[in-house]
RODO-285054 format. One line per 10 residues: number of its first residue (from 1); their letters; for each residue z negated, y negated, x negated of C-alpha. Coordinates in steps of 0.5 Angstrom, whole numbers, padded with zeros to 4 digits. Example, Ala and Ser with C-alpha at 12.3 -4.5 7.8 and 13.67 -1.06 7.14 Angstrom:
1 = AS = -0016,0009,-0025; -0014,0002,-0027
END
This chain:
1 = MIDENITVSD = 0032,-0073,0001; 0038,-0070,-0002; 0038,-0062,-0002; 0038,-0058,-0008; 0045,-0056,-0007; 0048,-0063,-0006; 0049,-0067,-0012; 0050,-0075,-0012; 0052,-0078,-0018; 0048,-0083,-0022
11 = SSDLEEGGTP = 0049,-0090,-0021; 0049,-0091,-0028; 0056,-0087,-0029; 0059,-0092,-0023; 0063,-0098,-0024; 0060,-0104,-0020; 0062,-0103,-0013; 0064,-0096,-0014; 0063,-0090,-0009; 0058,-0085,-0011
21 = ELRGYLSKWT = 0061,-0078,-0012; 0058,-0072,-0008; 0059,-0065,-0010; 0056,-0058,-0008; 0057,-0051,-0005; 0059,-0050,0003; 0062,-0044,0006; 0069,-0045,0008; 0073,-0042,0013; 0079,-0039,0010
31 = NYIHGWQDRF = 0083,-0034,0015; 0081,-0028,0019; 0082,-0023,0014; 0077,-0026,0009; 0073,-0031,0014; 0067,-0035,0011; 0067,-0036,0003; 0063,-0040,-0001; 0067,-0046,-0004; 0065,-0052,-0009
41 = IVLKDSTLSY = 0066,-0059,-0005; 0067,-0065,-0008; 0067,-0072,-0005; 0070,-0077,-0010; 0075,-0084,-0009; 0075,-0083,-0002; 0078,-0076,-0003; 0074,-0070,0000; 0077,-0064,-0005; 0075,-0056,-0005
51 = YKNELESNLG = 0075,-0051,-0011; 0074,-0044,-0011; 0068,-0045,-0016; 0065,-0051,-0020; 0068,-0048,-0026; 0075,-0049,-0023; 0073,-0056,-0021; 0077,-0059,-0028; 0083,-0054,-0026; 0086,-0058,-0020
61 = CRGALCLKKA = 0083,-0057,-0013; 0086,-0052,-0008; 0086,-0057,-0002; 0084,-0065,-0001; 0083,-0069,0005; 0083,-0077,0005; 0076,-0078,0008; 0078,-0085,0010; 0082,-0083,0016; 0078,-0076,0017
71 = KVKPHEFDDC = 0074,-0074,0023; 0067,-0071,0022; 0065,-0067,0028; 0058,-0063,0028; 0059,-0056,0032; 0057,-0055,0039; 0053,-0049,0038; 0053,-0047,0031; 0047,-0051,0028; 0049,-0050,0020
81 = RFDVSVSDCV = 0057,-0052,0022; 0061,-0058,0022; 0069,-0060,0022; 0073,-0065,0018; 0080,-0066,0020; 0085,-0071,0019; 0091,-0070,0025; 0092,-0063,0025; 0089,-0061,0019; 0082,-0058,0020
91 = WYLRASNPEE = 0077,-0056,0015; 0071,-0051,0018; 0065,-0052,0014; 0058,-0049,0014; 0052,-0051,0010; 0046,-0046,0009; 0041,-0050,0013; 0042,-0055,0019; 0038,-0060,0014; 0044,-0059,0009
101 = KQQWIDILES = 0049,-0060,0014; 0046,-0067,0017; 0046,-0069,0009; 0053,-0068,0008; 0055,-0071,0015; 0051,-0077,0014; 0054,-0079,0007; 0061,-0077,0010; 0060,-0082,0016; 0056,-0087,0011
111 = FKVESGYGTS = 0062,-0087,0007; 0067,-0088,0012; 0063,-0094,0015; 0063,-0098,0008; 0070,-0096,0008; 0072,-0100,0015; 0074,-0093,0018; 0067,-0091,0021; 0067,-0087,0027; 0063,-0091,0032
121 = SDSSSNGGGL = 0065,-0095,0038; 0073,-0095,0038; 0074,-0091,0032; 0071,-0085,0034; 0074,-0085,0041; 0081,-0086,0037; 0080,-0081,0032; 0079,-0086,0026; 0086,-0088,0027; 0089,-0093,0032
131 = QRHGSATSLQ = 0086,-0100,0033; 0085,-0103,0040; 0089,-0110,0040; 0089,-0116,0044; 0093,-0117,0050; 0099,-0120,0046; 0100,-0114,0042; 0097,-0109,0047; 0101,-0102,0048; 0106,-0103,0054
141 = STGSHGHSTR = 0103,-0100,0060; 0107,-0095,0065; 0108,-0095,0072; 0108,-0102,0075; 0108,-0106,0069; 0116,-0107,0070; 0114,-0111,0076; 0108,-0115,0073; 0113,-0117,0068; 0118,-0119,0072
151 = RLTEKITELE = 0113,-0123,0076; 0110,-0126,0070; 0117,-0128,0068; 0118,-0132,0074; 0112,-0135,0074; 0113,-0138,0067; 0120,-0140,0070; 0116,-0144,0075; 0112,-0147,0070; 0118,-0150,0066
161 = TYNELLSKQA = 0121,-0153,0073; 0114,-0156,0074; 0114,-0159,0067; 0120,-0162,0068; 0118,-0165,0075; 0112,-0168,0072; 0115,-0171,0066; 0120,-0175,0071; 0115,-0177,0076; 0110,-0179,0071
171 = IQLQQYFDMC = 0115,-0184,0068; 0117,-0186,0075; 0109,-0188,0076; 0109,-0191,0069; 0115,-0196,0071; 0111,-0198,0077; 0105,-0199,0074; 0109,-0203,0068; 0112,-0207,0074; 0105,-0209,0077
181 = IDSYPKIDDA = 0103,-0212,0070; 0109,-0216,0069; 0109,-0219,0076; 0102,-0221,0076; 0101,-0227,0071; 0097,-0226,0065; 0090,-0227,0065; 0088,-0231,0059; 0080,-0232,0061; 0076,-0226,0063
191 = NDAIDAVKLA = 0072,-0230,0068; 0079,-0232,0072; 0079,-0228,0079; 0085,-0224,0081; 0089,-0227,0087; 0089,-0221,0091; 0093,-0225,0097; 0098,-0227,0092; 0099,-0220,0089; 0100,-0217,0096
201 = DGNDLRVHAG = 0105,-0223,0098; 0110,-0221,0092; 0116,-0219,0095; 0118,-0215,0089; 0112,-0210,0089; 0113,-0209,0097; 0120,-0207,0096; 0117,-0201,0092; 0111,-0199,0095; 0114,-0194,0099
211 = EVRATSTSFR = 0117,-0191,0093; 0110,-0191,0089; 0107,-0187,0095; 0112,-0182,0095; 0112,-0181,0088; 0105,-0180,0088; 0105,-0175,0093; 0110,-0171,0090; 0106,-0172,0083; 0100,-0169,0086
221 = ATCGATVATL = 0103,-0163,0090; 0107,-0162,0083; 0100,-0162,0079; 0097,-0157,0085; 0103,-0152,0084; 0102,-0152,0077; 0095,-0151,0077; 0096,-0145,0082; 0102,-0142,0078; 0097,-0142,0072
231 = QHCVELLRRR = 0092,-0139,0076; 0097,-0133,0078; 0099,-0133,0071; 0092,-0131,0068; 0091,-0126,0074; 0098,-0123,0072; 0095,-0123,0064; 0089,-0120,0066; 0092,-0114,0070; 0097,-0113,0064
241 = EKQARQAEDL = 0091,-0113,0059; 0088,-0107,0064; 0094,-0103,0065; 0095,-0104,0057; 0088,-0101,0056; 0089,-0096,0061; 0096,-0094,0058; 0092,-0094,0051; 0086,-0089,0054; 0092,-0085,0057
251 = YMALKTQLNE = 0095,-0084,0050; 0089,-0083,0046; 0087,-0077,0051; 0094,-0074,0051; 0094,-0075,0043; 0087,-0071,0043; 0090,-0066,0048; 0096,-0065,0043; 0091,-0064,0037; 0087,-0059,0041
261 = ARLASKPGPD = 0093,-0055,0043; 0095,-0055,0036; 0088,-0053,0033; 0088,-0047,0038; 0095,-0045,0036; 0092,-0044,0029; 0087,-0038,0027; 0080,-0041,0026; 0073,-0039,0027; 0072,-0041,0034
271 = HEEGPHSTLP = 0079,-0037,0036; 0076,-0031,0033; 0068,-0031,0034; 0063,-0035,0039; 0063,-0036,0046; 0070,-0040,0046; 0073,-0034,0043; 0080,-0033,0045; 0081,-0026,0043; 0081,-0021,0049
281 = DDEFHDAIET = 0076,-0016,0050; 0080,-0010,0048; 0082,-0013,0041; 0075,-0015,0040; 0072,-0008,0042; 0078,-0005,0037; 0075,-0010,0031; 0068,-0008,0032; 0070,-0001,0032; 0074,-0002,0026
291 = GFDKMEEERC = 0068,-0005,0023; 0063,0001,0024; 0068,0006,0022; 0069,0002,0015; 0061,0003,0015; 0061,0010,0016; 0067,0011,0011; 0062,0008,0006; 0056,0012,0008; 0060,0018,0007
301 = TRVVPAVHTR = 0063,0016,0000; 0056,0014,-0002; 0053,0018,-0008; 0046,0021,-0006; 0041,0022,-0011; 0040,0030,-0012; 0033,0030,-0012; 0028,0026,-0007; 0021,0026,-0008; 0016,0024,-0002
311 = DQIELPPPAI = 0009,0022,-0004; 0004,0025,0000; 0000,0018,0000; 0006,0014,0003; 0006,0019,0009; 0003,0015,0015; -0005,0015,0015; -0008,0019,0020; -0012,0013,0022; -0011,0005,0023
321 = DNRLTVHPLW = -0012,0001,0016; -0018,-0003,0017; -0014,-0009,0013; -0010,-0009,0019; -0015,-0010,0024; -0017,-0017,0021; -0010,-0020,0021; -0008,-0025,0026; -0003,-0021,0028; -0007,-0015,0030
331 = PEIDRISTEQ = -0008,-0017,0037; -0001,-0017,0038; 0001,-0011,0034; -0004,-0007,0038; -0002,-0009,0045; 0005,-0008,0044; 0005,-0001,0040; 0000,0002,0045; 0005,-0001,0051; 0011,0002,0047
341 = IQAAFEGVGG = 0008,0009,0046; 0006,0010,0053; 0012,0008,0056; 0016,0012,0051; 0014,0019,0054; 0015,0016,0061; 0020,0020,0066; 0026,0016,0067; 0027,0018,0074; 0024,0014,0080
351 = EIGWQLFAEE = 0025,0006,0081; 0025,0004,0074; 0033,0005,0075; 0035,0009,0068; 0042,0011,0068; 0044,0017,0064; 0050,0014,0059; 0051,0019,0054; 0049,0027,0053; 0050,0031,0047
361 = GDMRMYRREV = 0046,0038,0046; 0039,0036,0046; 0040,0029,0046; 0040,0024,0053; 0041,0017,0052; 0039,0012,0058; 0040,0005,0060; 0038,-0001,0065; 0043,-0006,0065; 0040,-0013,0064
371 = EVDGMVMDPL = 0043,-0020,0063; 0040,-0026,0061; 0044,-0033,0061; 0050,-0029,0060; 0047,-0024,0054; 0047,-0017,0055; 0040,-0015,0054; 0040,-0008,0056; 0034,-0003,0055; 0036,0003,0052
381 = KAMHKVRGVS = 0032,0010,0051; 0034,0016,0048; 0031,0023,0048; 0032,0028,0043; 0029,0034,0040; 0029,0036,0033; 0027,0043,0030; 0024,0044,0023; 0021,0037,0022; 0014,0034,0024
391 = AREMCHYFFN = 0013,0027,0028; 0009,0025,0022; 0015,0026,0017; 0020,0023,0022; 0016,0017,0023; 0015,0017,0015; 0022,0016,0014; 0023,0011,0019; 0018,0006,0017; 0018,0007,0009
401 = PRYRYEWETT = 0023,0001,0007; 0024,0006,0000; 0029,0010,0004; 0032,0005,0009; 0038,0004,0005; 0040,0011,0005; 0040,0012,0013; 0041,0005,0016; 0049,0003,0015; 0049,-0004,0018
411 = LEQMTIVEEI = 0043,-0006,0013; 0046,-0011,0008; 0039,-0014,0005; 0032,-0013,0006; 0026,-0017,0004; 0019,-0015,0005; 0016,-0022,0007; 0008,-0019,0008; 0005,-0013,0006; -0001,-0013,0011
421 = SSDALVFHQT = -0003,-0006,0010; -0001,0001,0009; 0001,0002,0016; 0004,-0005,0017; 0009,-0009,0014; 0013,-0015,0016; 0021,-0015,0014; 0027,-0020,0014; 0033,-0016,0015; 0040,-0019,0014
431 = FKRIWPASQR = 0046,-0014,0017; 0053,-0013,0015; 0058,-0018,0019; 0062,-0014,0023; 0068,-0019,0025; 0069,-0022,0030; 0062,-0022,0031; 0057,-0027,0027; 0053,-0024,0022; 0046,-0023,0025
441 = DALFWSHVRA = 0039,-0022,0022; 0032,-0020,0024; 0025,-0022,0023; 0020,-0017,0025; 0013,-0013,0024; 0013,-0006,0023; 0007,-0002,0025; 0006,0006,0024; 0000,0010,0028; -0002,0016,0030
451 = SSENTFAVTN = -0004,0018,0037; -0006,0024,0041; -0003,0031,0042; 0000,0031,0035; 0004,0024,0036; 0006,0019,0031; 0010,0012,0033; 0013,0007,0029; 0014,0000,0033; 0018,-0006,0031
461 = HSTTNTEYPA = 0017,-0013,0034; 0020,-0020,0033; 0016,-0025,0030; 0016,-0032,0027; 0015,-0034,0020; 0016,-0041,0017; 0019,-0039,0011; 0024,-0035,0015; 0026,-0040,0021; 0031,-0037,0026
471 = NSSACIRLFV = 0038,-0040,0026; 0037,-0044,0019; 0043,-0041,0016; 0050,-0038,0017; 0046,-0032,0021; 0044,-0031,0028; 0037,-0029,0029; 0036,-0022,0033; 0030,-0021,0037; 0028,-0014,0038
481 = TVCLACRSTY = 0023,-0009,0040; 0024,-0002,0038; 0019,0004,0038; 0021,0011,0035; 0015,0016,0038; 0015,0023,0036; 0011,0029,0038; 0011,0035,0035; 0009,0042,0038; 0009,0049,0036
491 = PAGEQPTRDN = 0007,0056,0039; -0001,0056,0041; -0005,0060,0036; 0000,0060,0030; 0000,0055,0024; 0006,0050,0024; 0012,0052,0020; 0019,0049,0019; 0021,0055,0023; 0017,0054,0029
501 = ITTSIAYCST = 0015,0047,0030; 0019,0042,0034; 0019,0035,0035; 0021,0031,0041; 0023,0024,0040; 0023,0018,0044; 0027,0012,0042; 0026,0006,0046; 0030,-0001,0044; 0031,-0008,0047
511 = VNPGGWAPAG = 0035,-0012,0043; 0037,-0020,0045; 0043,-0021,0041; 0041,-0028,0040; 0048,-0030,0041; 0055,-0029,0045; 0058,-0022,0045; 0063,-0020,0051; 0058,-0015,0055; 0063,-0010,0056
521 = VLRAVYKREY = 0065,-0009,0049; 0057,-0009,0047; 0056,-0004,0052; 0062,0000,0050; 0059,-0001,0042; 0052,0002,0044; 0055,0008,0048; 0058,0010,0042; 0054,0008,0036; 0047,0009,0039
531 = PKFLKRFTGY = 0048,0017,0039; 0051,0017,0032; 0045,0013,0029; 0040,0018,0032; 0044,0024,0030; 0045,0021,0023; 0038,0019,0022; 0035,0026,0025; 0040,0029,0020; 0038,0025,0014
541 = VVDQCKDKPL = 0030,0027,0015; 0032,0034,0016; 0036,0034,0010; 0030,0031,0006; 0025,0035,0008; 0028,0042,0006; 0024,0046,0001; 0018,0041,0002; 0011,0043,0005; 0011,0041,0012
551 = AI = 0006,0035,0013; 0003,0035,0020
END
């Protein structure tokens, strides 16, 4: 079934025997500045062309490849990407999902097979170019080829000599046979017996008997030598064929290495992102920091509405909504939320292995270094104190999607996948791409609940949904478990006010990045960004709660 983003021309519009026209939008790697950009791709008349968009398809293409000699290769770890190359010219293309990518590859490959340039068997190993020839026209091998050529020439010369000898000896034997026939009287009647005695007594024949024996012996020896020499020639030809194939394989291997070296010297997505990135860690780190700095500048220049309202009804409910308790996710939500709240206010000493990596004022940031299959999955824990706001207010702004764009600077798009209840939602979030890392997204449920001792907590945990499959687009899926637990205190015997309330915050986070990133760079980034995030969020809540009634 053809994807809705792909269009194949109607057969009625084609001449008999014509090739269907394929067109549709794909992401194409442009350069390290602009990265992936949507381009309109068209396959027509054995040529693959691209345009900035469909409206410009009648104004001339921006680039074209001859598909008959192109090599189509799926990417080794990006399920949505494939490359189309001719010699050292490569188009890096990415579909919106793996099914669409496979549709493009199947159509491109089927077109090549119909054109006689399929990438299967020999053509695939030869890059769709050089064809393997028979032994008579094989590429000449190196090394021992000169010696084998000389031996073959010598054997051919021997065969020519044997040919002359056999011709002479055959003539002599034929003459002897003719003499025998002439010496014996002609037999008119088939029933007449041959007089062997009379034939043996012939003086003329007895004279030539020795010559006949000698010539016959020579003829037999010459035939044997000829057969042996022919066998030797066949063996030499087999060796030449084997050497020619080895030379051809060596040539193709060197050609492939040369093409890879040429491609490696050009900027492309694999050069800048993913596990094969050639960027040094310091350059990778600088690029990531630059991306975060730009986001921070955008946040500072963003115009914030002058008036903010906070609907009391939207505050986290004091009890769990009954609609949540009958939802299929409830057992998981209840178990993980309870575990996270208990762990949030546990100490950081003992054998757990928490390491203090950042400290500023009342804020303490801890981590435990964990790597799984080469990916950094360090659990993080932040302890902080904020005055003038309650735990309920803090969790209100963290949970409610209405405010998320105002304090989450890395968020590009947010979708509420399911509204389970007033205290539980399922979100799909796409985060801004920070070059050179690949873009990420996350699918998780979020639950806010009240607990004992004036405690509120928001727990986010990754989940699954058939409408939002992981790694089905250009984004790599993050897997997260995050808990913001807040506990408010105020002097005993007094009513809580903005002046006397203090909220202790425990922010715990475990993130599986879903894909490769340099371990040192990732740890350096969260060492810088996590404290900034927590300060930014708590400062935002304090600012929003000014001059508003305290909600406990």
